[in-house]
Kinemage of the C-alpha trace (Angstrom):
@kinemage 1
@onewidth
@group {chain A} dominant
@subgroup {mainchain}
@vectorlist {calphas} color= white
{ca met a 1} P 0.000 0.000 0.000
{ca lys a 2} L 1.175 3.520 -0.787
{ca leu a 3} L -0.047 6.213 1.634
{ca leu a 4} L 0.021 9.973 1.409
{ca tyr a 5} L -0.026 11.567 4.862
{ca gly a 6} L -0.999 15.248 5.101
{ca val a 7} L -0.219 17.111 8.320
{ca gln a 8} L -1.176 20.600 9.477
{ca gly a 9} L 2.123 22.234 10.390
{ca thr a 10} L 0.941 25.311 12.291
{ca gly a 11} L 0.901 23.513 15.629
{ca asn a 12} L 3.548 21.188 17.014
{ca gly a 13} L 0.795 18.881 18.286
{ca his a 14} L -0.150 17.737 14.777
{ca ile a 15} L 3.503 17.016 14.039
{ca ala a 16} L 4.019 15.186 17.339
{ca arg a 17} L 1.074 12.908 16.548
{ca ala a 18} L 2.455 12.288 13.048
{ca arg a 19} L 5.901 11.425 14.466
{ca ile a 20} L 4.452 8.445 16.328
{ca met a 21} L 2.710 7.254 13.164
{ca ala a 22} L 5.841 7.823 11.075
{ca ala a 23} L 8.017 5.822 13.471
{ca ala a 24} L 5.571 2.896 13.391
{ca leu a 25} L 5.192 3.036 9.596
{ca ser a 26} L 8.982 3.032 9.133
{ca glu a 27} L 9.099 -0.398 10.803
{ca arg a 28} L 6.851 -1.938 8.155
{ca asp a 29} L 7.702 -3.211 4.701
{ca asp a 30} L 4.088 -3.543 3.543
{ca ile a 31} L 3.304 0.193 3.487
{ca glu a 32} L 5.117 3.063 1.779
{ca val a 33} L 4.302 6.566 2.995
{ca asp a 34} L 5.080 10.130 1.901
{ca phe a 35} L 4.482 13.079 4.219
{ca val a 36} L 3.249 16.549 3.277
{ca phe a 37} L 3.152 19.512 5.685
{ca ser a 38} L 1.686 22.972 5.294
{ca gly a 39} L 0.978 25.994 7.453
{ca arg a 40} L 4.421 27.313 8.405
{ca ala a 41} L 7.605 28.437 6.674
{ca pro a 42} L 9.830 25.510 5.612
{ca asp a 43} L 12.745 26.714 7.806
{ca lys a 44} L 10.520 26.746 10.922
{ca tyr a 45} L 10.107 22.961 11.074
{ca phe a 46} L 12.464 21.130 13.443
{ca asp a 47} L 13.338 17.535 14.418
{ca met a 48} L 11.803 16.188 11.203
{ca asp a 49} L 14.211 13.326 10.373
{ca val a 50} L 11.590 10.648 11.019
{ca phe a 51} L 9.534 11.932 8.061
{ca gly a 52} L 12.220 11.281 5.460
{ca lys a 53} L 11.905 13.346 2.255
{ca tyr a 54} L 8.766 15.228 3.235
{ca arg a 55} L 7.250 18.064 1.194
{ca thr a 56} L 5.962 21.425 2.381
{ca phe a 57} L 3.343 23.828 1.031
{ca thr a 58} L 2.159 27.246 2.151
{ca gly a 59} L -1.337 26.024 3.040
{ca leu a 60} L -3.480 28.082 5.397
{ca ser a 61} L -2.869 29.076 8.992
{ca phe a 62} L -4.274 31.343 11.684
{ca ile a 63} L -2.650 34.624 12.708
{ca thr a 64} L -2.580 35.260 16.442
{ca lys a 65} L -1.959 38.420 18.436
{ca asn a 66} L -1.800 38.759 22.222
{ca gly a 67} L -3.238 35.326 22.874
{ca arg a 68} L -6.177 35.450 20.481
{ca ile a 69} L -6.865 34.744 16.810
{ca asp a 70} L -6.729 37.879 14.695
{ca lys a 71} L -9.444 37.037 12.169
{ca leu a 72} L -8.848 40.115 10.001
{ca ala a 73} L -5.109 39.437 9.752
{ca thr a 74} L -5.839 35.764 9.104
{ca val a 75} L -8.061 36.625 6.143
{ca lys a 76} L -5.545 39.183 4.819
{ca gln a 77} L -2.602 36.784 4.857
{ca ala a 78} L -4.526 33.800 3.464
{ca asn a 79} L -3.000 33.130 0.062
{ca val a 80} L -5.975 31.346 -1.484
{ca arg a 81} L -4.530 31.711 -4.979
{ca gln a 82} L -1.390 29.822 -3.928
{ca leu a 83} L -3.511 27.197 -2.164
{ca leu a 84} L -5.536 26.546 -5.322
{ca lys a 85} L -2.356 26.440 -7.388
{ca asp a 86} L -0.798 23.868 -5.036
{ca val a 87} L -3.960 21.746 -4.989
{ca arg a 88} L -4.007 21.633 -8.793
{ca ala a 89} L -0.262 20.912 -9.017
{ca leu a 90} L -0.110 18.115 -6.424
{ca asp a 91} L -0.485 14.761 -8.160
{ca val a 92} L -1.911 12.210 -5.707
{ca ser a 93} L -3.092 9.705 -8.303
{ca gly a 94} L -0.309 7.256 -7.450
{ca tyr a 95} L -1.480 6.797 -3.859
{ca asp a 96} L -3.910 4.195 -2.560
{ca met a 97} L -5.116 6.424 0.268
{ca leu a 98} L -4.742 9.793 1.960
{ca val a 99} L -4.476 10.001 5.742
{ca asn a 100} L -5.082 13.604 6.747
{ca asp a 101} L -4.508 15.567 9.940
{ca phe a 102} L -6.306 18.834 9.144
{ca glu a 103} L -4.087 19.644 6.136
{ca pro a 104} L -5.908 21.393 3.263
{ca val a 105} L -3.637 20.913 0.218
{ca thr a 106} L -3.607 17.095 0.289
{ca ala a 107} L -7.284 16.919 1.319
{ca trp a 108} L -8.500 18.991 -1.616
{ca ala a 109} L -6.103 17.298 -4.050
{ca ala a 110} L -7.404 13.865 -3.014
{ca lys a 111} L -11.001 15.055 -3.302
{ca arg a 112} L -10.317 16.505 -6.738
{ca gln a 113} L -8.593 13.356 -8.015
{ca gly a 114} L -10.878 10.787 -6.409
{ca val a 115} L -8.341 9.238 -4.007
{ca pro a 116} L -9.877 7.583 -0.881
{ca ser a 117} L -9.274 9.796 2.144
{ca ile a 118} L -9.683 9.705 5.903
{ca ser a 119} L -9.183 12.357 8.570
{ca ile a 120} L -7.516 11.112 11.737
{ca ser a 121} L -7.368 14.194 13.916
{ca his a 122} L -8.607 15.945 17.008
{ca gln a 123} L -10.504 18.347 14.746
{ca ala a 124} L -12.420 15.395 13.268
{ca ala a 125} L -13.791 14.618 16.741
{ca phe a 126} L -15.741 17.893 16.645
{ca ser a 127} L -17.830 16.630 13.737
{ca tyr a 128} L -19.510 14.401 16.341
{ca asn a 129} L -21.467 14.962 19.543
{ca val a 130} L -18.647 15.915 21.935
{ca pro a 131} L -18.374 18.810 24.431
{ca lys a 132} L -18.000 22.102 22.584
{ca ser a 133} L -17.561 25.673 23.727
{ca gly a 134} L -17.516 28.913 21.757
{ca his a 135} L -18.277 27.322 18.395
{ca thr a 136} L -20.237 29.217 15.766
{ca ile a 137} L -21.826 28.399 12.420
{ca phe a 138} L -18.614 29.713 10.861
{ca asp a 139} L -16.551 27.201 12.889
{ca thr a 140} L -18.821 24.332 11.867
{ca leu a 141} L -18.539 25.324 8.205
{ca leu a 142} L -14.776 25.802 8.463
{ca met a 143} L -14.311 22.313 9.918
{ca lys a 144} L -16.191 20.846 6.955
{ca ile a 145} L -14.459 22.696 4.124
{ca phe a 146} L -10.940 23.357 5.464
{ca ala a 147} L -9.597 19.837 4.839
{ca pro a 148} L -12.487 17.687 3.547
{ca thr a 149} L -12.184 13.889 3.537
{ca gln a 150} L -14.557 10.990 2.963
{ca val a 151} L -14.266 9.609 6.511
{ca gln a 152} L -13.729 11.358 9.845
{ca leu a 153} L -12.038 9.446 12.661
{ca gly a 154} L -11.742 11.663 15.709
{ca val a 155} L -9.056 11.633 18.391
{ca his a 156} L -10.024 12.641 21.932
{ca trp a 157} L -9.570 11.863 25.631
{ca tyr a 158} L -12.831 9.912 25.674
{ca his a 159} L -14.895 8.246 22.956
{ca phe a 160} L -18.319 9.759 23.814
{ca asn a 161} L -19.808 6.700 22.013
{ca gln a 162} L -18.646 8.139 18.683
{ca pro a 163} L -16.094 7.080 15.986
{ca ile a 164} L -13.277 8.463 18.127
{ca ile a 165} L -9.973 6.868 19.121
{ca pro a 166} L -7.623 7.780 21.995
{ca pro a 167} L -4.393 9.698 21.373
{ca phe a 168} L -1.143 7.777 21.029
{ca val a 169} L 1.418 8.984 23.559
{ca ala a 170} L 4.883 7.506 23.335
{ca asp a 171} L 6.515 9.018 26.430
{ca lys a 172} L 6.222 7.148 29.716
{ca pro a 173} L 6.646 8.668 33.191
{ca ala a 174} L 10.256 8.898 34.375
{ca leu a 175} L 11.165 6.470 37.156
{ca ser a 176} L 12.337 9.285 39.415
{ca pro a 177} L 11.268 12.686 38.053
{ca lys a 178} L 12.957 15.641 39.768
{ca lys a 179} L 9.796 17.763 39.692
{ca gly a 180} L 11.627 21.000 40.310
{ca his a 181} L 10.523 23.430 37.615
{ca val a 182} L 7.263 24.372 35.931
{ca leu a 183} L 7.115 23.963 32.143
{ca val a 184} L 5.638 26.941 30.287
{ca tyr a 185} L 4.645 26.727 26.639
{ca leu a 186} L 2.543 29.699 25.527
{ca pro a 187} L 3.557 30.213 21.872
{ca phe a 188} L 0.674 32.597 21.117
{ca glu a 189} L 1.591 35.007 23.927
{ca asp a 190} L 4.138 37.815 23.907
{ca ile a 191} L 7.414 36.866 25.600
{ca gly a 192} L 7.469 40.104 27.579
{ca asp a 193} L 3.961 39.489 28.920
{ca ile a 194} L 4.883 35.959 30.031
{ca gln a 195} L 8.050 37.247 31.736
{ca gln a 196} L 6.028 39.920 33.541
{ca met a 197} L 3.556 37.298 34.817
{ca leu a 198} L 6.249 34.957 36.124
{ca glu a 199} L 8.745 37.514 37.454
{ca pro a 200} L 7.144 38.000 40.920
{ca leu a 201} L 7.115 34.220 41.580
{ca ser a 202} L 10.819 34.148 42.455
{ca asp a 203} L 10.630 30.972 44.582
{ca gln a 204} L 9.687 28.870 41.556
{ca glu a 205} L 11.857 27.982 38.553
{ca phe a 206} L 10.125 28.176 35.170
{ca gln a 207} L 11.380 26.504 31.991
{ca cys a 208} L 9.775 28.448 29.132
{ca phe a 209} L 9.812 27.339 25.492
{ca his a 210} L 8.802 29.797 22.778
{ca pro a 211} L 9.137 29.839 18.958
{ca glu a 212} L 10.506 33.386 19.053
{ca val a 213} L 13.451 32.404 21.290
{ca ser a 214} L 16.536 31.700 19.148
{ca glu a 215} L 19.091 31.032 21.906
{ca ala a 216} L 18.698 29.772 25.475
{ca arg a 217} L 18.945 32.466 28.127
{ca val a 218} L 18.252 32.826 31.856
{ca glu a 219} L 16.504 35.771 33.472
{ca glu a 220} L 16.813 34.975 37.190
{ca his a 221} L 14.330 32.133 37.878
{ca val a 222} L 12.833 32.194 34.361
{ca his a 223} L 14.719 30.072 31.805
{ca trp a 224} L 13.968 30.748 28.134
{ca asn a 225} L 14.538 27.996 25.559
{ca pro a 226} L 14.133 27.659 21.781
{ca thr a 227} L 11.743 24.961 20.582
{ca ser a 228} L 13.393 21.530 20.549
{ca lys a 229} L 11.673 18.175 20.816
{ca lys a 230} L 14.471 16.552 22.855
{ca his a 231} L 14.866 19.350 25.403
{ca phe a 232} L 11.132 19.960 25.621
{ca gln a 233} L 10.368 16.299 26.376
{ca lys a 234} L 13.041 16.218 29.096
{ca ala a 235} L 11.603 19.374 30.658
{ca leu a 236} L 8.123 17.836 30.508
{ca gln a 237} L 9.253 14.593 32.139
{ca his a 238} L 10.796 16.371 35.123
{ca cys a 239} L 8.407 19.279 35.674
{ca ser a 240} L 5.967 19.665 38.539
{ca gly a 241} L 3.282 21.111 36.279
{ca val a 242} L 2.526 22.602 32.851
{ca ile a 243} L 1.271 26.062 31.906
{ca ala a 244} L 0.161 25.965 28.281
{ca asn a 245} L -2.393 26.919 25.691
{ca gly a 246} L -5.281 24.547 25.077
{ca gly a 247} L -3.694 22.404 22.389
{ca phe a 248} L -4.648 18.743 22.428
{ca glu a 249} L -1.340 16.912 22.106
{ca leu a 250} L 0.634 18.606 24.909
{ca ser a 251} L -2.340 18.211 27.236
{ca ser a 252} L -2.457 14.497 26.324
{ca glu a 253} L 1.245 14.065 27.080
{ca ala a 254} L 0.879 15.905 30.395
{ca leu a 255} L -2.154 13.786 31.334
{ca gln a 256} L -0.238 10.577 30.680
{ca leu a 257} L 2.603 11.818 32.915
{ca gly a 258} L 0.220 12.882 35.675
{ca lys a 259} L 1.254 16.551 35.464
{ca lys a 260} L -1.114 19.208 36.724
{ca leu a 261} L -2.290 21.641 34.055
{ca leu a 262} L -2.938 25.371 33.958
{ca ile a 263} L -4.479 26.065 30.555
{ca lys a 264} L -4.855 29.402 28.774
{ca pro a 265} L -7.046 28.721 25.731
{ca leu a 266} L -6.382 30.672 22.566
{ca his a 267} L -9.281 33.134 22.417
{ca gly a 268} L -11.293 32.812 19.253
{ca gln a 269} L -10.404 29.159 18.669
{ca phe a 270} L -13.331 26.998 19.717
{ca glu a 271} L -11.220 23.823 19.669
{ca gln a 272} L -9.060 25.057 22.548
{ca leu a 273} L -12.069 26.420 24.430
{ca ser a 274} L -13.736 23.022 24.011
{ca asn a 275} L -10.617 21.231 25.267
{ca val a 276} L -10.661 23.345 28.405
{ca leu a 277} L -14.359 22.612 28.875
{ca thr a 278} L -13.738 18.849 28.768
{ca leu a 279} L -10.687 19.015 31.043
{ca asn a 280} L -12.583 21.156 33.533
{ca lys a 281} L -15.491 18.714 33.565
{ca leu a 282} L -13.020 15.943 34.359
{ca asp a 283} L -11.274 18.096 36.989
{ca leu a 284} L -7.995 17.685 35.101
{ca cys a 285} L -7.003 21.328 34.657
{ca gln a 286} L -7.363 24.847 35.973
{ca thr a 287} L -8.032 27.714 33.568
{ca leu a 288} L -6.076 30.894 32.937
{ca phe a 289} L -8.171 33.234 30.779
{ca gln a 290} L -5.601 36.034 30.986
{ca leu a 291} L -1.978 36.179 32.106
{ca asp a 292} L -2.422 36.537 35.870
{ca thr a 293} L 0.329 36.098 38.463
{ca asp a 294} L -2.116 35.485 41.332
{ca ile a 295} L -3.812 32.575 39.525
{ca val a 296} L -0.427 30.995 38.742
{ca glu a 297} L 0.651 31.390 42.375
{ca glu a 298} L -2.514 29.685 43.600
{ca trp a 299} L -2.189 26.890 41.020
{ca leu a 300} L 1.391 26.163 42.121
{ca glu a 301} L -0.058 24.733 45.359
{ca ala a 302} L -2.443 22.371 43.527
{ca pro a 303} L -1.796 18.599 43.687
{ca asp a 304} L -0.650 16.447 40.772
{ca asn a 305} L -3.165 15.199 38.246
{ca glu a 306} L -4.426 11.655 38.241
{ca ala a 307} L -2.538 10.076 35.324
{ca ile a 308} L -4.280 8.562 32.305
{ca val a 309} L -2.587 5.734 30.406
{ca phe a 310} L -2.969 6.101 26.633
{ca pro a 311} L -1.817 3.578 23.993
{ca asp a 312} L 1.641 4.085 22.506
{ca asn a 313} L 1.581 1.737 19.520
{ca pro a 314} L -0.494 2.650 16.452
{ca asp a 315} L -0.038 -0.715 14.696
{ca val a 316} L -3.706 -1.603 15.292
{ca leu a 317} L -4.717 1.611 13.527
{ca ile a 318} L -2.268 1.020 10.679
{ca asp a 319} L -3.572 -2.543 10.171
{ca trp a 320} L -7.114 -1.167 10.105
{ca leu a 321} L -6.126 1.426 7.505
{ca lys a 322} L -4.537 -1.211 5.320
{ca lys a 323} L -7.664 -3.369 5.531
{ca gly a 324} L -9.578 -0.426 4.031
{ca asp a 325} L -13.005 -1.109 5.558
{ca phe a 326} L -13.743 2.403 6.827
{ca ser a 327} L -17.364 1.470 7.546
{ca asp a 328} L -16.161 -0.612 10.502
{ca thr a 329} L -14.863 1.913 13.022
{ca gln a 330} L -16.448 0.172 16.004
{ca ser a 331} L -13.989 -2.729 16.209
{ca leu a 332} L -11.016 -0.357 15.906
{ca cys a 333} L -12.334 1.966 18.604
{ca glu a 334} L -13.184 -0.854 21.004
{ca thr a 335} L -9.718 -2.371 20.631
{ca leu a 336} L -7.899 0.895 21.244
{ca trp a 337} L -10.038 2.081 24.165
{ca lys a 338} L -9.301 -1.189 25.986
{ca asn a 339} L -5.721 0.098 26.266
{ca val a 340} L -6.756 3.308 28.064
{ca glu a 341} L -6.573 3.362 31.863
{ca tyr a 342} L -8.262 6.122 33.846
{ca gly a 343} L -7.821 6.791 37.543
{ca asn a 344} L -10.759 6.207 39.878
{ca lys a 345} L -11.651 9.889 40.207
{ca thr a 346} L -11.557 10.436 36.440
{ca gln a 347} L -13.724 7.367 35.847
{ca glu a 348} L -16.340 8.763 38.223
{ca arg a 349} L -16.269 12.091 36.392
{ca leu a 350} L -16.702 10.363 33.033
{ca leu a 351} L -19.867 8.647 34.251
{ca thr a 352} L -21.469 12.029 34.953
{ca leu a 353} L -20.069 13.869 31.935
{ca ala a 354} L -22.984 15.618 30.231
{ca ile a 355} L -22.927 16.035 26.456
């Protein structure tokens, strides 16, 4: 089988999810896969060796300013002409199937050329009856037309009795984590604003990662680091808690490691607002709606989260893809959810979760 795998490159979460799939696919001799990314400048991708000779396109991405989506700037910078040109130019006829993680160029090319396609993404989960917050008719329409595929297989922290699978999380808890610092990853916020929020909390060390940091530097108890998968994962393993935006993948990794979460959702993005809603219902995060030192100080005293064990091997999913019977999602979902282990408190919360 020859797969084309399209990945939205604007967020590191999409790429992290694709890395696990790429590593598993590289171990197989029955499937050949090519990766396509869009949504950020080619020189802004990092730690991409696992994807081999991947291709990049401009695609479409959101513009953010001061922790919220700038819709006007997003519309202004959207190069629809280039998108249409790339869709027409990309030949996908030689592929048996497209696997898509919210990537528009490959999705529209596959639709145009009649190649079977399936979305496997967190965004696909929102096409079903799951907790949502802040969504509008525009959001619903955008989800349908942004990266259209024939089949939608969602990824979420719970199945909600829908065609939804759990996330794959490769990292396991360290045997003896130091738990000294707090990990901060707020890529949509201004560095100066983050520094101002953390500066008064001089008794706590913060390891901050930000795409605008080019070289590591230390400002008293606040350590600033450029984005790096290796260093980020080490900081995550040994932190006492995570302050982050409401992206799905980092939250999933933190949940597996039992790290407490303080989440600042990106205003204007209903996906992140919906993630916070679900985590709050499960009592698995506290919310930071604006950069506030007092809220961070209070959160620092909160206990660890109850860890959730997610599957780490996507071979079951890959076998299902190769079989090609997309009408049978139930057997796939049942198999994968058997590998998820919730703590007692989380299980009780799930029983009362209202949709």
